[in-house]
LOLUM-279051 format. One record per residue (C-alpha): x, y, z. Coordinates in nm, 2 decimals, decimal comma, padded with zeros to 4 digits. Layout:
     c1     c2     c3
      X      Y      Z
...
END
This chain:
     c1     c2     c3
  01,35  00,61 -00,25
  01,21  00,76  00,08
  01,44  00,84  00,37
  01,32  00,81  00,71
  01,45  00,95  01,04
  01,46  00,70  01,32
  01,56  00,75  01,68
  01,79  00,46  01,77
  01,70  00,49  02,14
  01,33  00,47  02,06
  01,39  00,17  01,84
  01,58  00,00  02,12
  01,29  00,07  02,36
  01,01 -00,05  02,11
  01,20 -00,37  02,05
  01,27 -00,44  02,40
  01,65 -00,47  02,32
  01,82 -00,19  02,51
  02,14 -00,39  02,50
  02,19 -00,33  02,13
  02,46 -00,10  02,01
  02,42  00,14  01,73
  02,65 -00,07  01,51
  02,45 -00,38  01,59
  02,14 -00,19  01,50
  02,27 -00,09  01,16
  02,36 -00,44  01,08
  02,02 -00,56  01,18
  01,86 -00,30  00,97
  02,07 -00,37  00,68
  01,94 -00,73  00,70
  01,59 -00,61  00,66
  01,69 -00,42  00,36
  01,71 -00,07  00,52
  02,03  00,13  00,41
  02,19  00,37  00,66
  02,24  00,68  00,50
  02,38  00,89  00,79
  02,27  01,08  01,10
  02,09  01,38  01,17
  02,21  01,67  01,41
  02,01  01,50  01,69
  02,18  01,16  01,63
  01,88  00,99  01,46
  01,95  00,73  01,20
  01,86  00,82  00,83
  01,74  00,52  00,67
  01,66  00,47  00,30
  01,37  00,24  00,24
  01,27  00,02 -00,06
  00,94  00,14 -00,19
  00,77 -00,19 -00,13
  00,76 -00,21  00,25
  00,57  00,12  00,33
  00,47 -00,04  00,67
  00,84  00,05  00,77
  00,81  00,43  00,71
  00,78  00,48  01,10
  00,99  00,37  01,39
  00,70  00,17  01,51
  00,70 -00,02  01,19
  01,08 -00,07  01,18
  01,06 -00,20  01,56
  00,78 -00,44  01,45
  01,00 -00,60  01,18
  01,30 -00,62  01,41
  01,08 -00,81  01,67
  01,00 -01,06  01,42
  01,36 -01,09  01,31
  01,49 -01,13  01,66
  01,23 -01,40  01,71
  01,03 -01,20  01,98
  00,71 -01,22  01,77
  00,57 -01,46  01,53
  00,29 -01,50  01,28
  00,02 -01,24  01,19
 -00,10 -00,99  01,45
 -00,43 -00,81  01,40
 -00,54 -00,54  01,64
 -00,87 -00,61  01,82
 -01,12 -00,33  01,74
 -01,41 -00,18  01,94
 -01,74 -00,15  01,80
 -01,81  00,18  01,59
 -01,92  00,48  01,79
 -01,86  00,72  01,50
 -02,00  00,74  01,15
 -01,86  00,93  00,84
 -02,17  01,00  00,63
 -02,09  01,05  00,26
 -02,32  01,30  00,10
 -02,42  01,30 -00,26
 -02,25  01,63 -00,32
 -01,90  01,48 -00,28
 -01,68  01,57 -00,59
 -01,68  01,27 -00,84
 -01,30  01,33 -00,86
 -01,25  01,21 -00,51
 -01,53  00,97 -00,40
 -01,37  00,74 -00,17
 -01,33  00,77  00,21
 -01,22  00,56  00,51
 -01,12  00,60  00,86
 -01,07  00,47  01,21
 -01,08  00,59  01,57
 -00,78  00,53  01,79
 -00,83  00,58  02,17
 -00,58  00,59  02,47
 -00,27  00,66  02,26
  00,03  00,81  02,42
  00,19  01,08  02,18
  00,46  01,20  02,41
  00,83  01,14  02,39
  00,86  01,17  02,01
  00,55  00,96  01,92
  00,38  01,28  01,77
  00,67  01,36  01,56
  00,68  00,98  01,43
  00,31  01,00  01,35
  00,35  01,32  01,15
  00,65  01,18  00,97
  00,45  00,88  00,86
  00,17  01,07  00,75
  00,38  01,28  00,51
  00,59  00,98  00,40
  00,27  00,80  00,30
  00,13  01,11  00,13
  00,47  01,12 -00,09
  00,45  00,74 -00,16
  00,12  00,56 -00,17
 -00,08  00,88 -00,16
  00,11  01,02 -00,47
  00,18  01,35 -00,31
 -00,19  01,35 -00,18
 -00,34  01,31 -00,53
 -00,43  00,94 -00,48
 -00,49  00,94 -00,11
 -00,47  01,22  00,18
 -00,46  01,17  00,54
 -00,63  01,37  00,81
 -00,57  01,31  01,19
 -00,77  01,50  01,44
 -00,80  01,54  01,82
 -01,14  01,36  01,88
 -01,21  01,56  02,19
 -01,24  01,86  01,98
 -01,52  01,72  01,74
 -01,88  01,75  01,81
 -02,06  01,47  01,63
 -02,42  01,46  01,55
 -02,65  01,25  01,74
 -02,78  00,89  01,68
 -03,11  01,03  01,54
 -02,94  01,06  01,20
 -02,64  01,23  01,04
 -02,85  01,51  00,92
 -02,98  01,59  01,28
 -02,81  01,90  01,41
 -02,58  01,91  01,11
 -02,39  02,22  01,02
 -02,52  02,27  00,67
 -02,27  02,41  00,43
 -02,38  02,72  00,24
 -02,27  02,82 -00,10
 -02,33  03,19 -00,06
 -02,01  03,28  00,12
 -02,15  03,29  00,47
 -02,04  03,09  00,75
 -02,22  02,77  00,83
 -02,49  02,75  01,12
 -02,59  02,45  01,31
 -02,91  02,37  01,12
 -03,04  02,03  01,00
 -02,91  01,90  00,68
 -03,22  01,70  00,55
 -03,03  01,52  00,25
 -02,74  01,36  00,45
 -02,73  00,97  00,52
 -02,85  00,84  00,84
 -02,59  00,74  01,08
 -02,57  00,41  01,25
 -02,34  00,50  01,53
 -02,36  00,75  01,83
 -02,18  01,03  01,66
 -02,16  01,13  01,29
 -01,95  01,35  01,06
 -02,02  01,43  00,70
 -01,80  01,41  00,39
 -01,95  01,63  00,13
 -01,87  01,89 -00,13
 -01,86  02,26 -00,07
 -01,85  02,56 -00,29
 -01,50  02,72 -00,32
 -01,62  03,04 -00,17
 -01,87  02,89  00,07
 -01,80  02,81  00,44
 -01,49  02,93  00,62
 -01,26  02,78  00,87
 -00,94  02,84  01,05
 -00,67  02,61  00,88
 -00,36  02,48  01,06
 -00,07  02,74  01,11
 -00,32  03,02  01,07
 -00,52  03,25  01,28
 -00,76  03,36  01,00
 -01,10  03,24  00,89
 -01,06  03,14  00,53
 -01,28  02,99  00,26
 -01,14  02,70  00,07
 -01,06  02,91 -00,23
 -00,87  03,15 -00,01
 -00,67  02,87  00,14
 -00,55  02,77 -00,20
 -00,43  03,13 -00,27
 -00,33  03,27  00,07
 -00,21  02,97  00,28
  00,15  02,82  00,21
  00,01  02,46  00,22
 -00,29  02,55  00,02
 -00,07  02,70 -00,26
  00,13  02,39 -00,27
 -00,15  02,15 -00,35
 -00,37  02,40 -00,53
 -00,31  02,20 -00,85
 -00,49  01,90 -00,71
 -00,81  02,09 -00,71
 -00,79  02,29 -01,03
 -01,06  02,08 -01,22
 -01,29  02,05 -00,93
 -01,63  02,25 -00,94
 -01,69  02,18 -00,57
 -01,40  02,10 -00,31
 -01,41  01,80 -00,08
 -01,48  01,89  00,28
 -01,55  01,71  00,62
 -01,79  01,85  00,86
 -01,90  01,79  01,22
 -02,19  01,96  01,42
 -01,97  02,28  01,46
 -01,88  02,32  01,08
 -01,60  02,26  00,85
 -01,29  02,10  01,01
 -01,10  01,92  00,74
 -01,03  02,04  00,37
 -00,89  01,73  00,20
 -00,65  01,68  00,04
 -00,51  02,02  00,14
 -00,52  02,09  00,52
 -00,69  02,02  00,85
 -00,87  02,29  01,05
 -00,68  02,42  01,35
 -00,97  02,34  01,59
 -00,90  01,96  01,58
 -00,51  02,00  01,58
 -00,33  01,71  01,74
 -00,08  01,78  02,02
  00,12  01,56  02,26
 -00,17  01,58  02,51
 -00,42  01,43  02,26
 -00,54  01,09  02,36
 -00,83  01,00  02,14
 -00,78  01,04  01,76
 -00,99  01,05  01,45
 -00,82  00,92  01,14
 -00,99  01,01  00,80
 -00,85  00,94  00,46
 -01,01  01,05  00,12
 -00,88  00,97 -00,22
 -00,94  00,83 -00,57
 -00,88  00,46 -00,50
 -01,05  00,28 -00,21
 -00,76  00,01 -00,18
 -00,49  00,26 -00,14
 -00,64  00,47  00,13
 -00,76  00,15  00,32
 -00,40  00,03  00,33
 -00,27  00,37  00,43
 -00,51  00,37  00,72
 -00,40  00,02  00,82
 -00,04  00,13  00,84
 -00,13  00,42  01,06
 -00,35  00,21  01,29
 -00,07 -00,03  01,34
  00,17  00,24  01,43
 -00,08  00,38  01,69
 -00,16  00,04  01,82
  00,22  00,00  01,90
  00,19  00,32  02,10
 -00,08  00,16  02,33
 -00,38  00,30  02,13
 -00,71  00,10  02,10
 -00,84  00,09  01,75
 -01,21  00,14  01,71
 -01,42  00,09  01,39
 -01,61  00,37  01,23
 -01,91  00,33  00,99
 -01,88  00,48  00,65
 -02,23  00,55  00,55
 -02,29  00,59  00,16
 -02,64  00,69  00,03
 -02,69  00,32 -00,06
 -02,49  00,11  00,18
 -02,29  00,11  00,50
 -01,94 -00,03  00,54
 -01,72 -00,08  00,85
 -01,37  00,04  00,86
 -01,07  00,01  00,89
 -01,04 -00,29  00,67
 -00,82 -00,52  00,87
 -00,90 -00,84  00,67
 -00,62 -01,09  00,63
 -00,55 -01,21  00,28
 -00,43 -01,55  00,17
 -00,16 -01,63 -00,09
 -00,03 -01,97 -00,20
  00,33 -02,07 -00,27
  00,49 -02,41 -00,34
  00,77 -02,57 -00,13
  00,95 -02,65 -00,46
  00,95 -02,28 -00,57
  01,09 -02,15 -00,23
  01,37 -02,40 -00,26
  01,45 -02,34 -00,62
  01,45 -01,98 -00,60
  01,66 -01,95 -00,29
  01,88 -02,24 -00,37
  01,86 -02,41 -00,03
  01,70 -02,72  00,10
  01,45 -02,65  00,37
  01,22 -02,90  00,57
  00,85 -02,82  00,60
  00,90 -02,73  00,96
  01,18 -02,48  00,88
  00,97 -02,30  00,62
  00,67 -02,27  00,86
  00,91 -02,13  01,12
  01,04 -01,88  00,86
  00,71 -01,76  00,77
  00,62 -01,70  01,13
  00,94 -01,49  01,16
  00,85 -01,29  00,87
  00,53 -01,18  01,03
  00,31 -01,42  00,83
  00,10 -01,72  00,92
  00,13 -02,04  00,71
 -00,04 -02,38  00,69
  00,10 -02,67  00,47
 -00,09 -02,88  00,25
  00,07 -03,21  00,13
 -00,03 -03,34 -00,22
  00,11 -03,68 -00,23
  00,43 -03,71 -00,42
  00,35 -03,37 -00,60
  00,51 -03,18 -00,32
  00,38 -02,93 -00,06
  00,16 -02,59 -00,09
  00,18 -02,34  00,16
 -00,14 -02,12  00,23
  00,00 -01,82  00,38
 -00,20 -01,54  00,56
 -00,08 -01,19  00,49
 -00,15 -00,89  00,75
 -00,34 -00,61  00,65
 -00,05 -00,37  00,66
  00,14 -00,54  00,40
  00,09 -00,36  00,07
  00,37 -00,54 -00,11
  00,25 -00,91 -00,11
  00,11 -00,95 -00,46
  00,27 -01,26 -00,60
  00,41 -01,59 -00,47
  00,77 -01,46 -00,54
  00,70 -01,19 -00,27
  00,64 -01,47 -00,01
  00,97 -01,64 -00,13
  01,14 -01,31 -00,07
  01,01 -01,29  00,29
  01,12 -01,65  00,36
  01,47 -01,56  00,21
  01,50 -01,26  00,45
  01,39 -01,45  00,75
  01,66 -01,73  00,67
  01,92 -01,45  00,61
  02,03 -01,37  00,26
  02,38 -01,34  00,39
  02,37 -01,69  00,50
  02,29 -01,82  00,14
  02,60 -02,00  00,00
  02,67 -01,92 -00,37
  02,69 -02,21 -00,60
  02,73 -02,29 -00,96
  02,41 -02,38 -01,15
  02,38 -02,73 -01,26
  02,41 -02,66 -01,62
  02,67 -02,78 -01,90
  02,74 -02,43 -02,04
  02,94 -02,15 -01,91
  02,82 -01,79 -01,93
  03,00 -01,51 -02,11
  02,94 -01,15 -02,25
  02,74 -01,10 -02,55
  02,86 -00,90 -02,84
  02,64 -00,61 -02,73
  02,78 -00,61 -02,38
  03,14 -00,62 -02,50
  03,06 -00,32 -02,71
  02,91 -00,15 -02,42
  03,21 -00,21 -02,21
  03,45 -00,09 -02,47
  03,26  00,23 -02,53
  03,24  00,30 -02,14
  03,62  00,24 -02,13
  03,68  00,49 -02,40
  03,45  00,75 -02,25
  03,61  00,71 -01,90
  03,95  00,75 -02,06
  03,82  01,08 -02,21
  03,74  01,21 -01,84
  03,38  01,12 -01,84
  03,22  00,99 -01,54
  03,03  00,67 -01,61
  02,67  00,68 -01,49
  02,39  00,42 -01,44
  02,05  00,60 -01,42
  01,69  00,47 -01,40
  01,53  00,37 -01,72
  01,20  00,50 -01,59
  01,11  00,86 -01,58
  00,81  01,09 -01,64
  00,69  01,30 -01,92
  00,78  01,64 -01,78
  01,14  01,53 -01,74
  01,17  01,34 -02,06
  01,00  01,60 -02,29
  00,86  01,93 -02,13
  01,18  02,03 -01,95
  01,38  01,95 -02,25
  01,15  02,16 -02,48
  01,07  01,85 -02,68
  00,72  01,74 -02,79
  00,59  01,40 -02,77
  00,54  01,23 -03,11
  00,80  01,46 -03,28
  01,07  01,35 -03,53
  01,35  01,48 -03,32
  01,59  01,24 -03,13
  01,38  01,14 -02,81
  01,06  01,27 -02,94
  00,91  00,93 -03,00
  00,59  00,83 -02,84
  00,65  00,71 -02,47
  00,60  00,35 -02,35
  00,38  00,43 -02,04
  00,34  00,24 -01,74
 -00,03  00,12 -01,70
 -00,03  00,14 -01,32
  00,28  00,34 -01,20
  00,37  00,30 -00,83
  00,49  00,68 -00,83
  00,42  00,97 -01,05
  00,80  01,03 -01,08
  00,81  00,71 -01,30
  00,53  00,68 -01,53
  00,72  00,61 -01,85
  01,00  00,44 -02,00
  01,26  00,71 -02,11
  01,29  00,77 -02,48
  01,65  00,89 -02,46
  01,92  00,91 -02,20
  02,01  01,28 -02,21
  01,74  01,41 -01,98
  01,87  01,16 -01,71
  02,22  01,33 -01,74
  02,07  01,68 -01,72
  01,87  01,59 -01,41
  02,19  01,45 -01,24
  02,37  01,78 -01,33
  02,07  01,97 -01,18
  02,13  01,77 -00,85
  02,49  01,84 -00,85
  02,52  02,21 -00,90
  02,69  02,23 -00,56
  02,98  02,02 -00,70
  03,29  02,17 -00,85
  03,32  02,19 -01,22
  03,41  02,06 -01,48
  03,16  01,77 -01,45
  03,20  01,55 -01,77
  02,94  01,25 -01,75
  02,84  00,98 -01,99
  02,61  00,69 -01,99
  02,56  00,38 -02,21
  02,20  00,27 -02,12
  01,85  00,17 -02,24
  01,59  00,38 -02,42
  01,26  00,29 -02,60
  00,97  00,43 -02,76
  00,63  00,30 -02,92
  00,63  00,17 -03,26
  00,42 -00,05 -03,49
  00,61 -00,38 -03,43
  00,46 -00,69 -03,28
  00,57 -00,57 -02,93
  00,45 -00,23 -02,98
  00,78 -00,10 -02,85
  01,12 -00,02 -03,01
  01,42 -00,08 -02,77
  01,76  00,03 -02,81
  02,10  00,11 -02,64
  02,22  00,46 -02,65
  02,53  00,64 -02,58
  02,48  01,00 -02,43
  02,75  01,22 -02,30
  02,79  01,58 -02,16
  03,08  01,83 -02,12
  03,00  02,07 -01,85
  03,21  02,37 -01,76
  03,24  02,75 -01,80
  03,37  02,73 -02,15
  03,20  02,40 -02,27
  03,13  02,43 -02,65
  03,02  02,23 -02,95
  03,38  02,16 -03,06
  03,44  02,00 -02,71
  03,17  01,76 -02,76
  03,25  01,69 -03,12
  03,61  01,60 -03,02
  03,48  01,32 -02,80
  03,28  01,19 -03,08
  03,58  01,20 -03,30
  03,79  00,98 -03,06
  03,50  00,73 -03,04
  03,47  00,72 -03,43
  03,86  00,67 -03,46
  03,88  00,40 -03,19
  03,58  00,20 -03,34
  03,70  00,25 -03,71
  03,39  00,42 -03,83
  03,33  00,73 -04,05
  03,18  01,04 -03,86
  03,00  01,33 -04,01
  02,82  01,61 -03,84
  02,59  01,80 -04,08
  02,40  02,10 -03,94
  02,05  02,04 -03,81
  01,81  02,16 -03,56
  01,67  02,02 -03,23
  01,46  02,17 -02,96
  01,69  02,10 -02,67
  01,99  02,26 -02,85
  02,08  02,60 -02,98
  02,02  02,66 -03,34
  02,34  02,70 -03,53
  02,53  02,51 -03,27
  02,36  02,17 -03,35
  02,44  01,89 -03,58
  02,32  01,54 -03,67
  02,56  01,25 -03,58
  02,60  01,06 -03,90
  02,81  00,72 -03,88
  02,90  00,55 -04,18
  02,63  00,74 -04,36
  02,35  00,67 -04,13
  02,18  00,94 -03,92
  02,20  00,81 -03,56
  02,20  01,09 -03,32
  02,25  01,46 -03,23
  02,53  01,67 -03,10
  02,52  02,04 -02,99
  02,50  02,30 -02,70
  02,20  02,28 -02,48
  01,94  02,56 -02,52
  01,96  02,84 -02,26
  01,59  02,76 -02,17
  01,70  02,40 -02,07
  01,98  02,53 -01,86
  01,76  02,77 -01,67
  01,49  02,51 -01,62
  01,75  02,28 -01,45
  01,91  02,57 -01,26
  02,24  02,53 -01,46
  02,47  02,83 -01,46
  02,74  02,69 -01,69
  02,72  02,58 -02,06
  02,65  02,22 -02,15
  02,77  02,05 -02,47
  02,62  01,71 -02,52
  02,56  01,43 -02,76
  02,36  01,12 -02,79
  02,35  00,84 -03,05
  02,26  00,48 -03,11
  02,52  00,23 -02,98
  02,48 -00,01 -03,27
  02,62  00,24 -03,50
  02,97  00,16 -03,35
  02,94 -00,21 -03,40
  03,13 -00,38 -03,69
END
């Protein structure tokens, strides 16, 4: 989850609560669901954020939530916007892979005193989360004073027409560009990789887009995003190319603390995503005293006004709020709690059937997708710490299932053998699950089954359900190379793969363990298995086998009571090198139910 640096003094100033001590702020932040992870050398709080509240990825967003929590603000706030003076004209040459664009102008913003650093951090955190590392959405922020828009005669009048012959652009009319509806216009279009040149940020040299991808550090980092493009996305004003999304802006329009008027442009593969990213930035700049101004996005067949600050409506029942939170609330209390959560609500009474709340959701909230999200907001405004635990009104008493008892017993045995018990995420990605383990999806090897994929993953790091647990252990070892050895780790967890059953997915509980030290060997791992077999009174056999993740000749099948249920061996050197491990790793994994009576 993202970690954001927040200046506590700036937080106090933006909330208007200078009297708050650091400890009081930490408690208030924890009530919002923000975990304190430590401090930077400059004394800034390092806060870990849940991935749902991306509007809090800046000190301005955190301060806004605290003001609601303190009761200093209530209900939905939507900034008033001025009429559009700028147009983003979308040319037909825009690459099909990145067709969407949005934007806004913000005037009179004060970027001094840490505001610029906060804006840059917000931009990069949004890139890493909603923007999927710029693949789904990328943000460009420019000093408006350094742009020269084309006149209201049309987007093509006086345009710097890109050339595909490698020569620099000149200010000649572009006859095929859409007409502008505002006083100034810029153009979003495609450019030949070796066409027009510009000076990118952190550079003094004129480079073509292709040269940026091979000669500039930022270009090298994001070059993979444009591998399949025949033409690259680019944004032009009357002087030429000034933005090369999703890679880098031009140096000419670089934003400094002295910048007062800003152009925000976003391009991407999903309109909803870039619109919400734009809204979050506009709200942050509004908190710094800026005035938001519309822009007209002019497509060849239609014009739309951005930013999209439309308020959405959701409905939740009073009964659902009370039953989920386990508290009795009056109608007035619920309306007040919605206001303190930054929402507006109106109640509708349906006779004896109860009360519905029609709730307005502000445009910076990307997480409110379901009525349960509204219940969560009411609960946080009420205070989860103030909820009193109580026994449910049922006639039965809960207890552990047989599988749960077996899991606990296996964990206790592994801990007794010196393993550290782990609890890893069940979601991962194909590179971690297969590629970095030398495993092919769809193979017969343990873990090689077809993955259960997430239809709409929130992050490219979590796109599938893991098919085995060992990659999770190896990833943890990769992140702990700075720790002393030995490192013996184990996990009893969940794995799944696709099959032909009614559900289409075969789920199972799995046991994985690793012995990590300078002299770790197959025999060390097998000794752990032998103890498990003895303690659970099963017969263990380990006939030789092969597996892509393990060394040939040092690998065996795990056969329990005559059934092949897993694999054991020494990890392949290529797997170790891929994960920067400099000591041998002996590991095993097998099905948990093999130990059941």
